[in-house]
C-alpha positions as a Python dict, from the first residue, in 0.01 Angstrom:
ca = {
    (1, 'G'): (0, 0, 0),
    (2, 'G'): (-174, -305, -179),
    (3, 'E'): (-469, -93, -296),
    (4, 'Q'): (-599, -158, -711),
    (5, 'I'): (-645, 183, -830),
    (6, 'S'): (-824, 8, -1107),
    (7, 'A'): (-842, -266, -1389),
    (8, 'I'): (-979, -302, -1711),
    (9, 'G'): (-1109, -646, -1989),
    (10, 'R'): (-1036, -679, -2283),
    (11, 'G'): (-874, -281, -2437),
    (12, 'I'): (-663, -109, -2483),
    (13, 'C'): (-340, 14, -2208),
    (14, 'V'): (-211, 320, -2244),
    (15, 'L'): (198, 413, -2149),
    (16, 'L'): (185, 789, -2190),
    (17, 'G'): (522, 955, -2200),
    (18, 'I'): (465, 1321, -2185),
    (19, 'S'): (733, 1542, -2339),
    (20, 'L'): (885, 1869, -2246),
    (21, 'E'): (756, 1986, -2627),
    (22, 'D'): (453, 1788, -2648),
    (23, 'T'): (143, 2055, -2685),
    (24, 'Q'): (-238, 2020, -2739),
    (25, 'K'): (-179, 1938, -3106),
    (26, 'E'): (25, 1640, -2987),
    (27, 'L'): (-262, 1526, -2736),
    (28, 'E'): (-510, 1543, -2989),
    (29, 'H'): (-356, 1296, -3199),
    (30, 'M'): (-251, 1060, -2962),
    (31, 'V'): (-596, 1003, -2866),
    (32, 'R'): (-758, 996, -3237),
    (33, 'K'): (-531, 727, -3284),
    (34, 'I'): (-540, 534, -2944),
    (35, 'L'): (-919, 540, -3035),
    (36, 'N'): (-931, 420, -3353),
    (37, 'L'): (-615, 153, -3411),
    (38, 'R'): (-722, -112, -3569),
    (39, 'V'): (-543, -365, -3297),
    (40, 'F'): (-870, -606, -3301),
    (41, 'E'): (-1015, -828, -3517),
    (42, 'D'): (-1372, -815, -3659),
    (43, 'E'): (-1723, -1056, -3618),
    (44, 'S'): (-1522, -1332, -3856),
    (45, 'G'): (-1189, -1323, -3727),
    (46, 'K'): (-1020, -1074, -3981),
    (47, 'H'): (-683, -930, -3765),
    (48, 'W'): (-644, -553, -3790),
    (49, 'A'): (-1017, -445, -3843),
    (50, 'K'): (-1127, -288, -3543),
    (51, 'S'): (-1069, -73, -3261),
    (52, 'V'): (-1144, -60, -2943),
    (53, 'M'): (-1441, 223, -3045),
    (54, 'D'): (-1587, 14, -3279),
    (55, 'K'): (-1540, -289, -2986),
    (56, 'Q'): (-1647, -142, -2731),
    (57, 'Y'): (-1316, -183, -2496),
    (58, 'E'): (-1167, -26, -2210),
    (59, 'V'): (-926, 154, -2216),
    (60, 'L'): (-670, 193, -1892),
    (61, 'C'): (-429, 540, -1914),
    (62, 'I'): (-70, 567, -1683),
    (63, 'S'): (153, 838, -1706),
    (64, 'Q'): (489, 657, -1730),
    (65, 'F'): (798, 996, -1752),
    (66, 'T'): (1027, 647, -1839),
    (67, 'L'): (916, 644, -2189),
    (68, 'Q'): (1081, 977, -2198),
    (69, 'C'): (1483, 829, -2081),
    (70, 'V'): (1809, 912, -2232),
    (71, 'L'): (2114, 691, -2184),
    (72, 'K'): (2355, 893, -2091),
    (73, 'G'): (2606, 603, -2078),
    (74, 'N'): (2427, 298, -1879),
    (75, 'K'): (2261, 601, -1615),
    (76, 'P'): (1905, 666, -1747),
    (77, 'D'): (1832, 1043, -1763),
    (78, 'F'): (1461, 1177, -1758),
    (79, 'H'): (1511, 1545, -1967),
    (80, 'L'): (1283, 1484, -2230),
    (81, 'A'): (997, 1451, -1963),
    (82, 'M'): (756, 1696, -1861),
    (83, 'P'): (839, 1841, -1547),
    (84, 'T'): (609, 1711, -1291),
    (85, 'E'): (320, 1983, -1226),
    (86, 'Q'): (313, 2068, -1632),
    (87, 'A'): (268, 1724, -1701),
    (88, 'E'): (16, 1579, -1397),
    (89, 'S'): (-206, 1864, -1605),
    (90, 'F'): (-157, 1772, -1913),
    (91, 'Y'): (-193, 1468, -1842),
    (92, 'N'): (-506, 1558, -1729),
    (93, 'S'): (-594, 1660, -2011),
    (94, 'F'): (-499, 1381, -2221),
    (95, 'L'): (-758, 1210, -1943),
    (96, 'E'): (-1005, 1425, -2068),
    (97, 'Q'): (-1028, 1478, -2448),
    (98, 'L'): (-1092, 1070, -2398),
    (99, 'R'): (-1389, 1094, -2237),
    (100, 'K'): (-1490, 1329, -2439),
    (101, 'T'): (-1453, 1156, -2756),
    (102, 'Y'): (-1527, 842, -2638),
    (103, 'R'): (-1695, 663, -2372),
    (104, 'P'): (-1592, 802, -2021),
    (105, 'E'): (-1713, 510, -1771),
    (106, 'L'): (-1491, 279, -2033),
    (107, 'I'): (-1154, 573, -1964),
    (108, 'K'): (-932, 429, -1596),
    (109, 'D'): (-641, 567, -1526),
    (110, 'G'): (-345, 456, -1259),
    (111, 'K'): (-261, 740, -1012),
    (112, 'F'): (-48, 1001, -1163),
    (113, 'G'): (339, 1038, -958),
    (114, 'A'): (229, 752, -725),
    (115, 'Y'): (492, 419, -787),
    (116, 'M'): (265, 179, -879),
    (117, 'Q'): (312, -220, -954),
    (118, 'V'): (160, -264, -1325),
    (119, 'H'): (26, -601, -1435),
    (120, 'I'): (-63, -601, -1820),
    (121, 'Q'): (-118, -915, -1977),
    (122, 'N'): (-83, -850, -2376),
    (123, 'D'): (-249, -1055, -2578),
    (124, 'G'): (-58, -1116, -2868),
    (125, 'P'): (133, -1016, -2779),
    (126, 'V'): (72, -662, -2929),
    (127, 'T'): (243, -351, -2841),
    (128, 'V'): (250, -34, -3099),
    (129, 'E'): (460, 257, -3077),
    (130, 'L'): (286, 550, -3111),
    (131, 'E'): (491, 922, -3184),
    (132, 'S'): (259, 1191, -3263),
    (133, 'P'): (368, 1309, -3641),
    (134, 'V'): (616, 1562, -3608),
    (135, 'P'): (782, 1528, -3253),
    (136, 'G'): (860, 1859, -3137),
    (137, 'A'): (1254, 1887, -3222),
    (138, 'A'): (1207, 1795, -3567),
    (139, 'A'): (917, 2006, -3613),
    (140, 'S'): (1285, 2324, -3628),
    (141, 'D'): (1468, 2138, -3850),
    (142, 'P'): (1341, 2109, -4234),
    (143, 'K'): (1618, 1783, -4256),
    (144, 'Q'): (1463, 1598, -4035),
    (145, 'L'): (1094, 1685, -4050),
    (146, 'S'): (1157, 1532, -4465),
    (147, 'K'): (1337, 1227, -4315),
    (148, 'L'): (1050, 1183, -4071),
    (149, 'E'): (803, 1229, -4330),
    (150, 'K'): (966, 962, -4604),
    (151, 'Q'): (1014, 699, -4353),
    (152, 'Q'): (667, 713, -4249),
    (153, 'Q'): (562, 710, -4598),
    (154, 'R'): (739, 396, -4632),
    (155, 'K'): (573, 273, -4309),
    (156, 'E'): (253, 336, -4495),
    (157, 'K'): (356, 151, -4818),
    (158, 'T'): (514, -144, -4680),
    (159, 'R'): (156, -166, -4433),
    (160, 'A'): (-58, -109, -4733),
    (161, 'K'): (80, -454, -4958),
    (162, 'G'): (-5, -646, -4672),
    (163, 'P'): (162, -909, -4432),
    (164, 'S'): (325, -1143, -4579),
    (165, 'E'): (306, -1570, -4552),
    (166, 'S'): (455, -1586, -4257),
    (167, 'S'): (312, -1314, -4040),
    (168, 'K'): (-14, -1415, -4163),
    (169, 'E'): (53, -1749, -3962),
    (170, 'R'): (238, -1616, -3688),
    (171, 'N'): (-109, -1404, -3621),
    (172, 'A'): (-340, -1682, -3726),
    (173, 'P'): (-599, -1774, -3441),
    (174, 'R'): (-474, -2094, -3252),
    (175, 'K'): (-762, -2303, -3079),
    (176, 'E'): (-599, -2430, -2804),
    (177, 'D'): (-411, -2036, -2739),
    (178, 'R'): (-846, -1921, -2741),
    (179, 'S'): (-938, -2216, -2488),
    (180, 'A'): (-643, -2159, -2262),
    (181, 'S'): (-704, -1828, -2179),
    (182, 'S'): (-1074, -1752, -2090),
    (183, 'G'): (-1261, -1552, -1883),
    (184, 'A'): (-921, -1338, -1815),
    (185, 'E'): (-815, -1331, -2137),
    (186, 'G'): (-661, -934, -2223),
    (187, 'D'): (-722, -851, -1826),
    (188, 'V'): (-517, -539, -1790),
    (189, 'S'): (-501, -433, -1358),
    (190, 'S'): (-349, -86, -1179),
    (191, 'E'): (-219, -105, -859),
    (192, 'R'): (-11, 55, -542),
    (193, 'E'): (329, -157, -423),
    (194, 'P'): (230, -258, -134),
}
């Protein structure tokens, strides 16, 4: 209806896909990860050093059932997404937990279930996919669980080695980028389609 539902400045835009099998445990894990994820630079310009809480930035959450999409041929299927009634309650619990853990005035959200236009200015661009450590389907299969744990360990070892020279160059701040985007850097807003 042309109404802006919410907007934030610097911070994180969370597109939350809620699975049929998500529980309170996954909810708590995701809240911790989102608030403590080190994606911002520190005062000396060191990349990947500060979290949204460290910087006192905002968080905009948008429920996004399409993240649970499975393709059947060329047609999207959403049978893995939690049904709307349950998902809305889960989403509200997620927001409540974020507000309890962080500063409530810095947590914003879209309108659950509404068709919205979402405008994200992705600074970097940086997009990070977070999943709960044990997706529901893997929890019942010990072989799959072991495979996921090994993948996670490999990721952690790779991260511990640090960035390669080429990625250091890519991530180095460029003066022209900073001055060209002053003022609106990192703005994120969510509004309904007119």
